[in-house]
N, C-alpha and C positions, 0 to 999 in steps of 0.2 A: 068719546072716551077712548083712551088707548090702553093697551094691555102689555105687560111683560110676559113673555112666553118662556116657560121652562120645560124642556124635554128630558124626562128621566131615562137616561140611557140604560139603566138596569131593568126598566119595565118595558121599554119600546121593543117590539118584536118585528117591526117593519111591515105591518099589515098594509099601510098606505092609505088608510081611511082619511087621515088628515090631508093628504095630497089631493084626494078626491074632493073633500069638503072645501079646502082652501088652497087651490093649486098655485095661486100667486104668492102664497106665504110659505108653504112647506115643500120640501123635496126629500127624497130618500138618498142618503149618501151612498154612492156606488161601492165604496170600499167596505162599509159596515152594514149597509141596508137599514140604517136607523134614520129616523126623522130628523131633519135639520131645518132651521128657519133660514129663509133666503135673505141675503144681504139687503139692507134697507127696509126690512119689514119688522114689525107690523106697522101699518099706517092706520089712522083713525077710520078709514073706509073699510078696513078688514074686520071690524068688530063682529059682525054677524057671522061671517065665515069662520072666525076663530072660535066662537062659542059652539058652532056646529061641529067643528073639528074636535074640540075637547069632548063634546058629548058622544061623538061617533068613535072615539078611540077605545077599542075593546080591551086594551091593556091598561087603560087609565094612565098613560105615560105623559099626558100633557097637563100642565097646570097654568092657568091664566091668573095674573095678578093685576088688578087695576092700578094704573099709575095716577 
């Protein structure tokens, strides 16, 4: 299964938990310190890491939608 990822820039505080949980998917933008999805992601193999990243976000800024 694949997901669409939405990062709510109003909620994201740049904690980086998503980067720890899914380092191949997320990065922190150096200019804004907000979470961004890396180009070409997500892949179907990222599903478990995405669910972990969503659960670990203390600001609840990540939303996964099944495609």
